[in-house]
PDB file with SEQRES, HELIX, SHEET and CRYST1 records, atoms N, CA, C and O in Angstrom:
SEQRES   1 A   88  MET ALA SER ARG THR ASN LEU GLN VAL ALA VAL PRO ALA          
SEQRES   2 A   88  THR SER THR ARG LEU GLU ALA ILE LEU ASP LYS LEU VAL          
SEQRES   3 A   88  ALA VAL GLN MET ASP LEU GLU PRO VAL CYS GLY VAL GLY          
SEQRES   4 A   88  ALA GLU ARG VAL PRO VAL VAL ALA ALA ARG ASP ALA ILE          
SEQRES   5 A   88  ALA SER ALA CYS ALA ILE LEU HIS SER ALA ILE ALA ASP          
SEQRES   6 A   88  VAL ARG SER ILE ILE HIS GLN VAL ASP GLY LEU THR ASP          
SEQRES   7 A   88  PRO ALA ASP ALA ALA SER ALA GLN ASP HIS                      
HELIX    1 AA1 ALA A    2  CYS A   36  1                                  35    
HELIX    2 AA2 VAL A   45  THR A   77  1                                  33    
HELIX    3 AA3 PRO A   79  ASP A   87  1                                   9    
CRYST1    1.000    1.000    1.000  90.00  90.00  90.00 P 1           1          
ATOM      1  N   MET A   1       0.833  -1.187  -0.001  1.00  0.00           N  
ATOM      2  CA  MET A   1       0.021  -0.010  -0.014  1.00  0.00           C  
ATOM      3  C   MET A   1       0.874   1.259  -0.015  1.00  0.00           C  
ATOM      4  O   MET A   1       0.549   2.239  -0.684  1.00  0.00           O  
ATOM      5  N   ALA A   2       1.952   1.226   0.734  1.00  0.00           N  
ATOM      6  CA  ALA A   2       2.873   2.359   0.790  1.00  0.00           C  
ATOM      7  C   ALA A   2       3.458   2.667  -0.593  1.00  0.00           C  
ATOM      8  O   ALA A   2       3.613   3.832  -0.956  1.00  0.00           O  
ATOM      9  N   SER A   3       3.779   1.628  -1.359  1.00  0.00           N  
ATOM     10  CA  SER A   3       4.339   1.912  -2.666  1.00  0.00           C  
ATOM     11  C   SER A   3       3.350   2.543  -3.586  1.00  0.00           C  
ATOM     12  O   SER A   3       3.735   3.363  -4.419  1.00  0.00           O  
ATOM     13  N   ARG A   4       2.012   2.183  -3.472  1.00  0.00           N  
ATOM     14  CA  ARG A   4       0.962   2.798  -4.264  1.00  0.00           C  
ATOM     15  C   ARG A   4       0.881   4.298  -3.891  1.00  0.00           C  
ATOM     16  O   ARG A   4       0.762   5.148  -4.774  1.00  0.00           O  
ATOM     17  N   THR A   5       0.945   4.612  -2.604  1.00  0.00           N  
ATOM     18  CA  THR A   5       0.842   5.997  -2.168  1.00  0.00           C  
ATOM     19  C   THR A   5       2.060   6.742  -2.738  1.00  0.00           C  
ATOM     20  O   THR A   5       1.906   7.844  -3.264  1.00  0.00           O  
ATOM     21  N   ASN A   6       3.268   6.162  -2.643  1.00  0.00           N  
ATOM     22  CA  ASN A   6       4.418   6.798  -3.179  1.00  0.00           C  
ATOM     23  C   ASN A   6       4.325   7.031  -4.653  1.00  0.00           C  
ATOM     24  O   ASN A   6       4.792   8.061  -5.139  1.00  0.00           O  
ATOM     25  N   LEU A   7       3.739   6.113  -5.390  1.00  0.00           N  
ATOM     26  CA  LEU A   7       3.561   6.239  -6.808  1.00  0.00           C  
ATOM     27  C   LEU A   7       2.577   7.393  -7.109  1.00  0.00           C  
ATOM     28  O   LEU A   7       2.814   8.207  -8.001  1.00  0.00           O  
ATOM     29  N   GLN A   8       1.482   7.440  -6.353  1.00  0.00           N  
ATOM     30  CA  GLN A   8       0.481   8.469  -6.573  1.00  0.00           C  
ATOM     31  C   GLN A   8       1.094   9.878  -6.329  1.00  0.00           C  
ATOM     32  O   GLN A   8       0.738  10.827  -7.027  1.00  0.00           O  
ATOM     33  N   VAL A   9       1.983  10.011  -5.373  1.00  0.00           N  
ATOM     34  CA  VAL A   9       2.647  11.271  -5.106  1.00  0.00           C  
ATOM     35  C   VAL A   9       3.682  11.582  -6.189  1.00  0.00           C  
ATOM     36  O   VAL A   9       3.859  12.732  -6.590  1.00  0.00           O  
ATOM     37  N   ALA A  10       4.356  10.535  -6.648  1.00  0.00           N  
ATOM     38  CA  ALA A  10       5.442  10.754  -7.622  1.00  0.00           C  
ATOM     39  C   ALA A  10       4.903  11.104  -9.024  1.00  0.00           C  
ATOM     40  O   ALA A  10       5.574  11.833  -9.755  1.00  0.00           O  
ATOM     41  N   VAL A  11       3.755  10.626  -9.411  1.00  0.00           N  
ATOM     42  CA  VAL A  11       3.219  10.819 -10.729  1.00  0.00           C  
ATOM     43  C   VAL A  11       3.069  12.316 -11.048  1.00  0.00           C  
ATOM     44  O   VAL A  11       3.595  12.757 -12.070  1.00  0.00           O  
ATOM     45  N   PRO A  12       2.368  13.128 -10.211  1.00  0.00           N  
ATOM     46  CA  PRO A  12       2.274  14.520 -10.500  1.00  0.00           C  
ATOM     47  C   PRO A  12       3.631  15.241 -10.525  1.00  0.00           C  
ATOM     48  O   PRO A  12       3.882  16.126 -11.343  1.00  0.00           O  
ATOM     49  N   ALA A  13       4.494  14.814  -9.587  1.00  0.00           N  
ATOM     50  CA  ALA A  13       5.825  15.418  -9.528  1.00  0.00           C  
ATOM     51  C   ALA A  13       6.605  15.092 -10.823  1.00  0.00           C  
ATOM     52  O   ALA A  13       7.307  15.943 -11.369  1.00  0.00           O  
ATOM     53  N   THR A  14       6.466  13.883 -11.280  1.00  0.00           N  
ATOM     54  CA  THR A  14       7.158  13.460 -12.479  1.00  0.00           C  
ATOM     55  C   THR A  14       6.615  14.156 -13.684  1.00  0.00           C  
ATOM     56  O   THR A  14       7.374  14.543 -14.572  1.00  0.00           O  
ATOM     57  N   SER A  15       5.264  14.332 -13.741  1.00  0.00           N  
ATOM     58  CA  SER A  15       4.635  15.082 -14.833  1.00  0.00           C  
ATOM     59  C   SER A  15       5.173  16.482 -14.896  1.00  0.00           C  
ATOM     60  O   SER A  15       5.479  16.982 -15.978  1.00  0.00           O  
ATOM     61  N   THR A  16       5.293  17.123 -13.761  1.00  0.00           N  
ATOM     62  CA  THR A  16       5.809  18.507 -13.722  1.00  0.00           C  
ATOM     63  C   THR A  16       7.271  18.548 -14.215  1.00  0.00           C  
ATOM     64  O   THR A  16       7.672  19.432 -14.972  1.00  0.00           O  
ATOM     65  N   ARG A  17       8.032  17.568 -13.759  1.00  0.00           N  
ATOM     66  CA  ARG A  17       9.421  17.488 -14.202  1.00  0.00           C  
ATOM     67  C   ARG A  17       9.541  17.245 -15.717  1.00  0.00           C  
ATOM     68  O   ARG A  17      10.415  17.800 -16.382  1.00  0.00           O  
ATOM     69  N   LEU A  18       8.636  16.400 -16.244  1.00  0.00           N  
ATOM     70  CA  LEU A  18       8.652  16.118 -17.667  1.00  0.00           C  
ATOM     71  C   LEU A  18       8.292  17.399 -18.482  1.00  0.00           C  
ATOM     72  O   LEU A  18       8.872  17.651 -19.538  1.00  0.00           O  
ATOM     73  N   GLU A  19       7.354  18.171 -17.981  1.00  0.00           N  
ATOM     74  CA  GLU A  19       7.009  19.444 -18.632  1.00  0.00           C  
ATOM     75  C   GLU A  19       8.273  20.393 -18.609  1.00  0.00           C  
ATOM     76  O   GLU A  19       8.535  21.088 -19.591  1.00  0.00           O  
ATOM     77  N   ALA A  20       9.006  20.407 -17.531  1.00  0.00           N  
ATOM     78  CA  ALA A  20      10.172  21.227 -17.478  1.00  0.00           C  
ATOM     79  C   ALA A  20      11.240  20.764 -18.494  1.00  0.00           C  
ATOM     80  O   ALA A  20      11.950  21.571 -19.095  1.00  0.00           O  
ATOM     81  N   ILE A  21      11.321  19.420 -18.658  1.00  0.00           N  
ATOM     82  CA  ILE A  21      12.269  18.911 -19.620  1.00  0.00           C  
ATOM     83  C   ILE A  21      11.849  19.274 -21.033  1.00  0.00           C  
ATOM     84  O   ILE A  21      12.683  19.637 -21.862  1.00  0.00           O  
ATOM     85  N   LEU A  22      10.576  19.177 -21.301  1.00  0.00           N  
ATOM     86  CA  LEU A  22      10.077  19.599 -22.589  1.00  0.00           C  
ATOM     87  C   LEU A  22      10.331  21.101 -22.865  1.00  0.00           C  
ATOM     88  O   LEU A  22      10.658  21.486 -23.988  1.00  0.00           O  
ATOM     89  N   ASP A  23      10.175  21.925 -21.834  1.00  0.00           N  
ATOM     90  CA  ASP A  23      10.537  23.336 -22.002  1.00  0.00           C  
ATOM     91  C   ASP A  23      11.983  23.517 -22.381  1.00  0.00           C  
ATOM     92  O   ASP A  23      12.307  24.323 -23.253  1.00  0.00           O  
ATOM     93  N   LYS A  24      12.895  22.741 -21.703  1.00  0.00           N  
ATOM     94  CA  LYS A  24      14.294  22.822 -21.996  1.00  0.00           C  
ATOM     95  C   LYS A  24      14.602  22.402 -23.421  1.00  0.00           C  
ATOM     96  O   LYS A  24      15.368  23.062 -24.123  1.00  0.00           O  
ATOM     97  N   LEU A  25      13.993  21.286 -23.847  1.00  0.00           N  
ATOM     98  CA  LEU A  25      14.202  20.817 -25.225  1.00  0.00           C  
ATOM     99  C   LEU A  25      13.715  21.811 -26.302  1.00  0.00           C  
ATOM    100  O   LEU A  25      14.332  21.968 -27.356  1.00  0.00           O  
ATOM    101  N   VAL A  26      12.575  22.480 -25.991  1.00  0.00           N  
ATOM    102  CA  VAL A  26      12.095  23.501 -26.883  1.00  0.00           C  
ATOM    103  C   VAL A  26      13.064  24.637 -26.976  1.00  0.00           C  
ATOM    104  O   VAL A  26      13.290  25.195 -28.050  1.00  0.00           O  
ATOM    105  N   ALA A  27      13.659  24.992 -25.804  1.00  0.00           N  
ATOM    106  CA  ALA A  27      14.645  26.070 -25.758  1.00  0.00           C  
ATOM    107  C   ALA A  27      15.901  25.721 -26.579  1.00  0.00           C  
ATOM    108  O   ALA A  27      16.483  26.589 -27.230  1.00  0.00           O  
ATOM    109  N   VAL A  28      16.308  24.443 -26.540  1.00  0.00           N  
ATOM    110  CA  VAL A  28      17.409  23.977 -27.343  1.00  0.00           C  
ATOM    111  C   VAL A  28      17.093  24.100 -28.819  1.00  0.00           C  
ATOM    112  O   VAL A  28      17.915  24.551 -29.616  1.00  0.00           O  
ATOM    113  N   GLN A  29      15.865  23.684 -29.170  1.00  0.00           N  
ATOM    114  CA  GLN A  29      15.434  23.785 -30.564  1.00  0.00           C  
ATOM    115  C   GLN A  29      15.472  25.210 -31.033  1.00  0.00           C  
ATOM    116  O   GLN A  29      15.946  25.506 -32.130  1.00  0.00           O  
ATOM    117  N   MET A  30      14.957  26.119 -30.176  1.00  0.00           N  
ATOM    118  CA  MET A  30      14.859  27.531 -30.554  1.00  0.00           C  
ATOM    119  C   MET A  30      16.261  28.103 -30.723  1.00  0.00           C  
ATOM    120  O   MET A  30      16.512  28.881 -31.644  1.00  0.00           O  
ATOM    121  N   ASP A  31      17.188  27.712 -29.819  1.00  0.00           N  
ATOM    122  CA  ASP A  31      18.602  28.178 -29.914  1.00  0.00           C  
ATOM    123  C   ASP A  31      19.247  27.719 -31.193  1.00  0.00           C  
ATOM    124  O   ASP A  31      20.029  28.454 -31.797  1.00  0.00           O  
ATOM    125  N   LEU A  32      18.928  26.508 -31.617  1.00  0.00           N  
ATOM    126  CA  LEU A  32      19.572  25.940 -32.791  1.00  0.00           C  
ATOM    127  C   LEU A  32      18.960  26.266 -34.131  1.00  0.00           C  
ATOM    128  O   LEU A  32      19.613  26.133 -35.166  1.00  0.00           O  
ATOM    129  N   GLU A  33      17.701  26.696 -34.121  1.00  0.00           N  
ATOM    130  CA  GLU A  33      17.002  27.061 -35.406  1.00  0.00           C  
ATOM    131  C   GLU A  33      17.803  28.029 -36.219  1.00  0.00           C  
ATOM    132  O   GLU A  33      18.006  27.771 -37.406  1.00  0.00           O  
ATOM    133  N   PRO A  34      18.288  29.149 -35.663  1.00  0.00           N  
ATOM    134  CA  PRO A  34      19.080  30.053 -36.563  1.00  0.00           C  
ATOM    135  C   PRO A  34      20.388  29.418 -37.091  1.00  0.00           C  
ATOM    136  O   PRO A  34      20.834  29.729 -38.195  1.00  0.00           O  
ATOM    137  N   VAL A  35      20.980  28.541 -36.300  1.00  0.00           N  
ATOM    138  CA  VAL A  35      22.215  27.857 -36.686  1.00  0.00           C  
ATOM    139  C   VAL A  35      21.925  26.887 -37.874  1.00  0.00           C  
ATOM    140  O   VAL A  35      22.698  26.780 -38.826  1.00  0.00           O  
ATOM    141  N   CYS A  36      20.785  26.202 -37.758  1.00  0.00           N  
ATOM    142  CA  CYS A  36      20.429  25.252 -38.823  1.00  0.00           C  
ATOM    143  C   CYS A  36      19.793  25.876 -40.030  1.00  0.00           C  
ATOM    144  O   CYS A  36      19.668  25.230 -41.070  1.00  0.00           O  
ATOM    145  N   GLY A  37      19.376  27.162 -39.908  1.00  0.00           N  
ATOM    146  CA  GLY A  37      18.790  27.871 -41.037  1.00  0.00           C  
ATOM    147  C   GLY A  37      17.348  27.511 -41.225  1.00  0.00           C  
ATOM    148  O   GLY A  37      16.830  27.655 -42.332  1.00  0.00           O  
ATOM    149  N   VAL A  38      16.664  27.046 -40.190  1.00  0.00           N  
ATOM    150  CA  VAL A  38      15.284  26.636 -40.292  1.00  0.00           C  
ATOM    151  C   VAL A  38      14.386  27.898 -40.312  1.00  0.00           C  
ATOM    152  O   VAL A  38      14.386  28.676 -39.358  1.00  0.00           O  
ATOM    153  N   GLY A  39      13.669  28.078 -41.344  1.00  0.00           N  
ATOM    154  CA  GLY A  39      12.756  29.229 -41.410  1.00  0.00           C  
ATOM    155  C   GLY A  39      13.380  30.592 -41.645  1.00  0.00           C  
ATOM    156  O   GLY A  39      12.661  31.586 -41.745  1.00  0.00           O  
ATOM    157  N   ALA A  40      14.694  30.660 -41.736  1.00  0.00           N  
ATOM    158  CA  ALA A  40      15.350  31.951 -41.929  1.00  0.00           C  
ATOM    159  C   ALA A  40      16.813  31.681 -42.436  1.00  0.00           C  
ATOM    160  O   ALA A  40      17.261  30.543 -42.573  1.00  0.00           O  
ATOM    161  N   GLU A  41      17.501  32.809 -42.695  1.00  0.00           N  
ATOM    162  CA  GLU A  41      18.874  32.590 -43.115  1.00  0.00           C  
ATOM    163  C   GLU A  41      19.736  32.206 -41.876  1.00  0.00           C  
ATOM    164  O   GLU A  41      19.367  32.473 -40.732  1.00  0.00           O  
ATOM    165  N   ARG A  42      20.851  31.596 -42.148  1.00  0.00           N  
ATOM    166  CA  ARG A  42      21.723  31.197 -41.091  1.00  0.00           C  
ATOM    167  C   ARG A  42      22.424  32.411 -40.475  1.00  0.00           C  
ATOM    168  O   ARG A  42      22.647  33.430 -41.128  1.00  0.00           O  
ATOM    169  N   VAL A  43      22.759  32.258 -39.197  1.00  0.00           N  
ATOM    170  CA  VAL A  43      23.436  33.336 -38.501  1.00  0.00           C  
ATOM    171  C   VAL A  43      24.958  33.245 -38.689  1.00  0.00           C  
ATOM    172  O   VAL A  43      25.499  32.197 -39.039  1.00  0.00           O  
ATOM    173  N   PRO A  44      25.632  34.388 -38.442  1.00  0.00           N  
ATOM    174  CA  PRO A  44      27.117  34.342 -38.572  1.00  0.00           C  
ATOM    175  C   PRO A  44      27.752  33.298 -37.614  1.00  0.00           C  
ATOM    176  O   PRO A  44      27.142  32.899 -36.622  1.00  0.00           O  
ATOM    177  N   VAL A  45      28.927  32.893 -37.923  1.00  0.00           N  
ATOM    178  CA  VAL A  45      29.626  31.824 -37.168  1.00  0.00           C  
ATOM    179  C   VAL A  45      29.751  32.175 -35.695  1.00  0.00           C  
ATOM    180  O   VAL A  45      29.546  31.312 -34.841  1.00  0.00           O  
ATOM    181  N   VAL A  46      30.083  33.425 -35.375  1.00  0.00           N  
ATOM    182  CA  VAL A  46      30.251  33.795 -33.955  1.00  0.00           C  
ATOM    183  C   VAL A  46      28.898  33.615 -33.173  1.00  0.00           C  
ATOM    184  O   VAL A  46      28.864  33.063 -32.073  1.00  0.00           O  
ATOM    185  N   ALA A  47      27.831  34.095 -33.781  1.00  0.00           N  
ATOM    186  CA  ALA A  47      26.535  33.933 -33.128  1.00  0.00           C  
ATOM    187  C   ALA A  47      26.149  32.445 -33.043  1.00  0.00           C  
ATOM    188  O   ALA A  47      25.554  32.002 -32.061  1.00  0.00           O  
ATOM    189  N   ALA A  48      26.500  31.693 -34.087  1.00  0.00           N  
ATOM    190  CA  ALA A  48      26.248  30.246 -34.076  1.00  0.00           C  
ATOM    191  C   ALA A  48      26.924  29.550 -32.913  1.00  0.00           C  
ATOM    192  O   ALA A  48      26.339  28.694 -32.249  1.00  0.00           O  
ATOM    193  N   ARG A  49      28.178  29.940 -32.681  1.00  0.00           N  
ATOM    194  CA  ARG A  49      28.953  29.344 -31.581  1.00  0.00           C  
ATOM    195  C   ARG A  49      28.250  29.576 -30.244  1.00  0.00           C  
ATOM    196  O   ARG A  49      28.099  28.656 -29.441  1.00  0.00           O  
ATOM    197  N   ASP A  50      27.817  30.836 -30.018  1.00  0.00           N  
ATOM    198  CA  ASP A  50      27.095  31.176 -28.784  1.00  0.00           C  
ATOM    199  C   ASP A  50      25.772  30.378 -28.647  1.00  0.00           C  
ATOM    200  O   ASP A  50      25.409  29.901 -27.572  1.00  0.00           O  
ATOM    201  N   ALA A  51      25.083  30.266 -29.788  1.00  0.00           N  
ATOM    202  CA  ALA A  51      23.763  29.545 -29.755  1.00  0.00           C  
ATOM    203  C   ALA A  51      24.008  28.089 -29.471  1.00  0.00           C  
ATOM    204  O   ALA A  51      23.240  27.470 -28.735  1.00  0.00           O  
ATOM    205  N   ILE A  52      25.076  27.511 -30.043  1.00  0.00           N  
ATOM    206  CA  ILE A  52      25.380  26.108 -29.781  1.00  0.00           C  
ATOM    207  C   ILE A  52      25.804  25.892 -28.325  1.00  0.00           C  
ATOM    208  O   ILE A  52      25.414  24.896 -27.715  1.00  0.00           O  
ATOM    209  N   ALA A  53      26.583  26.795 -27.772  1.00  0.00           N  
ATOM    210  CA  ALA A  53      27.032  26.661 -26.387  1.00  0.00           C  
ATOM    211  C   ALA A  53      25.809  26.730 -25.448  1.00  0.00           C  
ATOM    212  O   ALA A  53      25.705  25.947 -24.504  1.00  0.00           O  
ATOM    213  N   SER A  54      24.913  27.649 -25.707  1.00  0.00           N  
ATOM    214  CA  SER A  54      23.698  27.782 -24.894  1.00  0.00           C  
ATOM    215  C   SER A  54      22.862  26.501 -24.999  1.00  0.00           C  
ATOM    216  O   SER A  54      22.394  25.966 -23.994  1.00  0.00           O  
ATOM    217  N   ALA A  55      22.688  26.033 -26.210  1.00  0.00           N  
ATOM    218  CA  ALA A  55      21.859  24.825 -26.428  1.00  0.00           C  
ATOM    219  C   ALA A  55      22.482  23.647 -25.750  1.00  0.00           C  
ATOM    220  O   ALA A  55      21.762  22.828 -25.179  1.00  0.00           O  
ATOM    221  N   CYS A  56      23.826  23.514 -25.783  1.00  0.00           N  
ATOM    222  CA  CYS A  56      24.511  22.357 -25.096  1.00  0.00           C  
ATOM    223  C   CYS A  56      24.284  22.403 -23.638  1.00  0.00           C  
ATOM    224  O   CYS A  56      24.011  21.374 -23.020  1.00  0.00           O  
ATOM    225  N   ALA A  57      24.391  23.600 -23.042  1.00  0.00           N  
ATOM    226  CA  ALA A  57      24.159  23.691 -21.541  1.00  0.00           C  
ATOM    227  C   ALA A  57      22.768  23.226 -21.198  1.00  0.00           C  
ATOM    228  O   ALA A  57      22.573  22.447 -20.265  1.00  0.00           O  
ATOM    229  N   ILE A  58      21.805  23.702 -21.951  1.00  0.00           N  
ATOM    230  CA  ILE A  58      20.404  23.327 -21.663  1.00  0.00           C  
ATOM    231  C   ILE A  58      20.198  21.836 -21.882  1.00  0.00           C  
ATOM    232  O   ILE A  58      19.515  21.176 -21.100  1.00  0.00           O  
ATOM    233  N   LEU A  59      20.783  21.313 -22.934  1.00  0.00           N  
ATOM    234  CA  LEU A  59      20.620  19.866 -23.265  1.00  0.00           C  
ATOM    235  C   LEU A  59      21.235  19.027 -22.172  1.00  0.00           C  
ATOM    236  O   LEU A  59      20.629  18.037 -21.763  1.00  0.00           O  
ATOM    237  N   HIS A  60      22.429  19.377 -21.669  1.00  0.00           N  
ATOM    238  CA  HIS A  60      23.039  18.633 -20.581  1.00  0.00           C  
ATOM    239  C   HIS A  60      22.107  18.625 -19.343  1.00  0.00           C  
ATOM    240  O   HIS A  60      21.941  17.595 -18.689  1.00  0.00           O  
ATOM    241  N   SER A  61      21.546  19.717 -19.056  1.00  0.00           N  
ATOM    242  CA  SER A  61      20.582  19.797 -17.949  1.00  0.00           C  
ATOM    243  C   SER A  61      19.358  18.891 -18.134  1.00  0.00           C  
ATOM    244  O   SER A  61      18.943  18.175 -17.223  1.00  0.00           O  
ATOM    245  N   ALA A  62      18.810  18.948 -19.325  1.00  0.00           N  
ATOM    246  CA  ALA A  62      17.644  18.104 -19.677  1.00  0.00           C  
ATOM    247  C   ALA A  62      17.993  16.634 -19.556  1.00  0.00           C  
ATOM    248  O   ALA A  62      17.195  15.854 -19.036  1.00  0.00           O  
ATOM    249  N   ILE A  63      19.157  16.243 -20.019  1.00  0.00           N  
ATOM    250  CA  ILE A  63      19.582  14.802 -19.945  1.00  0.00           C  
ATOM    251  C   ILE A  63      19.735  14.397 -18.457  1.00  0.00           C  
ATOM    252  O   ILE A  63      19.351  13.291 -18.079  1.00  0.00           O  
ATOM    253  N   ALA A  64      20.285  15.275 -17.630  1.00  0.00           N  
ATOM    254  CA  ALA A  64      20.445  14.960 -16.194  1.00  0.00           C  
ATOM    255  C   ALA A  64      19.052  14.784 -15.573  1.00  0.00           C  
ATOM    256  O   ALA A  64      18.847  13.895 -14.746  1.00  0.00           O  
ATOM    257  N   ASP A  65      18.097  15.632 -15.975  1.00  0.00           N  
ATOM    258  CA  ASP A  65      16.735  15.525 -15.453  1.00  0.00           C  
ATOM    259  C   ASP A  65      16.113  14.185 -15.890  1.00  0.00           C  
ATOM    260  O   ASP A  65      15.467  13.521 -15.079  1.00  0.00           O  
ATOM    261  N   VAL A  66      16.292  13.796 -17.106  1.00  0.00           N  
ATOM    262  CA  VAL A  66      15.731  12.522 -17.588  1.00  0.00           C  
ATOM    263  C   VAL A  66      16.371  11.343 -16.831  1.00  0.00           C  
ATOM    264  O   VAL A  66      15.668  10.400 -16.468  1.00  0.00           O  
ATOM    265  N   ARG A  67      17.641  11.381 -16.600  1.00  0.00           N  
ATOM    266  CA  ARG A  67      18.288  10.297 -15.817  1.00  0.00           C  
ATOM    267  C   ARG A  67      17.678  10.210 -14.426  1.00  0.00           C  
ATOM    268  O   ARG A  67      17.351   9.133 -13.928  1.00  0.00           O  
ATOM    269  N   SER A  68      17.542  11.337 -13.843  1.00  0.00           N  
ATOM    270  CA  SER A  68      16.934  11.389 -12.463  1.00  0.00           C  
ATOM    271  C   SER A  68      15.539  10.784 -12.421  1.00  0.00           C  
ATOM    272  O   SER A  68      15.209   9.996 -11.534  1.00  0.00           O  
ATOM    273  N   ILE A  69      14.746  11.164 -13.382  1.00  0.00           N  
ATOM    274  CA  ILE A  69      13.359  10.623 -13.443  1.00  0.00           C  
ATOM    275  C   ILE A  69      13.397   9.114 -13.685  1.00  0.00           C  
ATOM    276  O   ILE A  69      12.634   8.379 -13.059  1.00  0.00           O  
ATOM    277  N   ILE A  70      14.255   8.641 -14.566  1.00  0.00           N  
ATOM    278  CA  ILE A  70      14.327   7.199 -14.801  1.00  0.00           C  
ATOM    279  C   ILE A  70      14.739   6.448 -13.573  1.00  0.00           C  
ATOM    280  O   ILE A  70      14.186   5.385 -13.290  1.00  0.00           O  
ATOM    281  N   HIS A  71      15.722   6.978 -12.806  1.00  0.00           N  
ATOM    282  CA  HIS A  71      16.116   6.294 -11.570  1.00  0.00           C  
ATOM    283  C   HIS A  71      14.968   6.279 -10.573  1.00  0.00           C  
ATOM    284  O   HIS A  71      14.733   5.292  -9.876  1.00  0.00           O  
ATOM    285  N   GLN A  72      14.238   7.439 -10.523  1.00  0.00           N  
ATOM    286  CA  GLN A  72      13.097   7.488  -9.569  1.00  0.00           C  
ATOM    287  C   GLN A  72      12.004   6.484  -9.936  1.00  0.00           C  
ATOM    288  O   GLN A  72      11.464   5.791  -9.073  1.00  0.00           O  
ATOM    289  N   VAL A  73      11.690   6.418 -11.236  1.00  0.00           N  
ATOM    290  CA  VAL A  73      10.620   5.540 -11.688  1.00  0.00           C  
ATOM    291  C   VAL A  73      11.071   4.111 -11.506  1.00  0.00           C  
ATOM    292  O   VAL A  73      10.259   3.284 -11.093  1.00  0.00           O  
ATOM    293  N   ASP A  74      12.335   3.761 -11.793  1.00  0.00           N  
ATOM    294  CA  ASP A  74      12.796   2.428 -11.559  1.00  0.00           C  
ATOM    295  C   ASP A  74      12.614   1.987 -10.165  1.00  0.00           C  
ATOM    296  O   ASP A  74      12.244   0.844  -9.895  1.00  0.00           O  
ATOM    297  N   GLY A  75      12.884   2.933  -9.230  1.00  0.00           N  
ATOM    298  CA  GLY A  75      12.790   2.615  -7.808  1.00  0.00           C  
ATOM    299  C   GLY A  75      11.329   2.435  -7.392  1.00  0.00           C  
ATOM    300  O   GLY A  75      11.041   1.642  -6.495  1.00  0.00           O  
ATOM    301  N   LEU A  76      10.414   3.149  -8.021  1.00  0.00           N  
ATOM    302  CA  LEU A  76       8.987   3.035  -7.701  1.00  0.00           C  
ATOM    303  C   LEU A  76       8.336   1.862  -8.304  1.00  0.00           C  
ATOM    304  O   LEU A  76       7.395   1.317  -7.726  1.00  0.00           O  
ATOM    305  N   THR A  77       8.804   1.423  -9.487  1.00  0.00           N  
ATOM    306  CA  THR A  77       8.152   0.280 -10.139  1.00  0.00           C  
ATOM    307  C   THR A  77       8.648  -1.059  -9.687  1.00  0.00           C  
ATOM    308  O   THR A  77       8.012  -2.076  -9.962  1.00  0.00           O  
ATOM    309  N   ASP A  78       9.783  -1.093  -8.990  1.00  0.00           N  
ATOM    310  CA  ASP A  78      10.280  -2.398  -8.478  1.00  0.00           C  
ATOM    311  C   ASP A  78      10.005  -2.430  -6.936  1.00  0.00           C  
ATOM    312  O   ASP A  78      10.720  -1.816  -6.144  1.00  0.00           O  
ATOM    313  N   PRO A  79       8.947  -3.170  -6.565  1.00  0.00           N  
ATOM    314  CA  PRO A  79       8.576  -3.157  -5.147  1.00  0.00           C  
ATOM    315  C   PRO A  79       9.712  -3.561  -4.187  1.00  0.00           C  
ATOM    316  O   PRO A  79       9.805  -3.029  -3.080  1.00  0.00           O  
ATOM    317  N   ALA A  80      10.573  -4.502  -4.612  1.00  0.00           N  
ATOM    318  CA  ALA A  80      11.722  -4.901  -3.739  1.00  0.00           C  
ATOM    319  C   ALA A  80      12.661  -3.736  -3.511  1.00  0.00           C  
ATOM    320  O   ALA A  80      13.104  -3.495  -2.388  1.00  0.00           O  
ATOM    321  N   ASP A  81      12.965  -3.008  -4.584  1.00  0.00           N  
ATOM    322  CA  ASP A  81      13.882  -1.827  -4.443  1.00  0.00           C  
ATOM    323  C   ASP A  81      13.182  -0.750  -3.570  1.00  0.00           C  
ATOM    324  O   ASP A  81      13.834  -0.180  -2.695  1.00  0.00           O  
ATOM    325  N   ALA A  82      11.919  -0.463  -3.775  1.00  0.00           N  
ATOM    326  CA  ALA A  82      11.237   0.506  -3.027  1.00  0.00           C  
ATOM    327  C   ALA A  82      11.184   0.165  -1.543  1.00  0.00           C  
ATOM    328  O   ALA A  82      11.369   1.033  -0.690  1.00  0.00           O  
ATOM    329  N   ALA A  83      10.931  -1.112  -1.241  1.00  0.00           N  
ATOM    330  CA  ALA A  83      10.957  -1.527   0.184  1.00  0.00           C  
ATOM    331  C   ALA A  83      12.287  -1.413   0.771  1.00  0.00           C  
ATOM    332  O   ALA A  83      12.427  -0.988   1.918  1.00  0.00           O  
ATOM    333  N   SER A  84      13.299  -1.781   0.023  1.00  0.00           N  
ATOM    334  CA  SER A  84      14.691  -1.707   0.487  1.00  0.00           C  
ATOM    335  C   SER A  84      15.076  -0.250   0.776  1.00  0.00           C  
ATOM    336  O   SER A  84      15.716   0.040   1.787  1.00  0.00           O  
ATOM    337  N   ALA A  85      14.685   0.648  -0.108  1.00  0.00           N  
ATOM    338  CA  ALA A  85      15.009   2.060   0.024  1.00  0.00           C  
ATOM    339  C   ALA A  85      14.346   2.656   1.265  1.00  0.00           C  
ATOM    340  O   ALA A  85      14.938   3.494   1.945  1.00  0.00           O  
ATOM    341  N   GLN A  86      13.140   2.231   1.556  1.00  0.00           N  
ATOM    342  CA  GLN A  86      12.453   2.709   2.743  1.00  0.00           C  
ATOM    343  C   GLN A  86      13.032   2.210   4.031  1.00  0.00           C  
ATOM    344  O   GLN A  86      12.884   2.857   5.068  1.00  0.00           O  
ATOM    345  N   ASP A  87      13.693   1.067   3.996  1.00  0.00           N  
ATOM    346  CA  ASP A  87      14.291   0.495   5.198  1.00  0.00           C  
ATOM    347  C   ASP A  87      15.589   1.252   5.587  1.00  0.00           C  
ATOM    348  O   ASP A  87      16.029   1.164   6.734  1.00  0.00           O  
ATOM    349  N   HIS A  88      16.194   1.987   4.644  1.00  0.00           N  
ATOM    350  CA  HIS A  88      17.443   2.680   4.920  1.00  0.00           C  
ATOM    351  C   HIS A  88      17.242   4.048   5.370  1.00  0.00           C  
ATOM    352  O   HIS A  88      18.211   4.757   5.641  1.00  0.00           O  
TER     353      HIS A  88                                                      
END                                                                             
């Protein structure tokens, strides 16, 4: 029963975190659009370098968030792991 309660609490939190990841990925896409020339002319190389650096930083953050969610979900979906984690 406790793992069901933990899952019910985690789902809204995970949903919010997934929305934040989506926001980060959209920001990466927007940063890279001028570099890729999507919908407009390409930007100068100096501006492209800055856009790529910004996109990389956001992408690294989004990847870390996804890893965290995966580890959390793995712990919640495996009853033995969840029980073990609660004992510590």
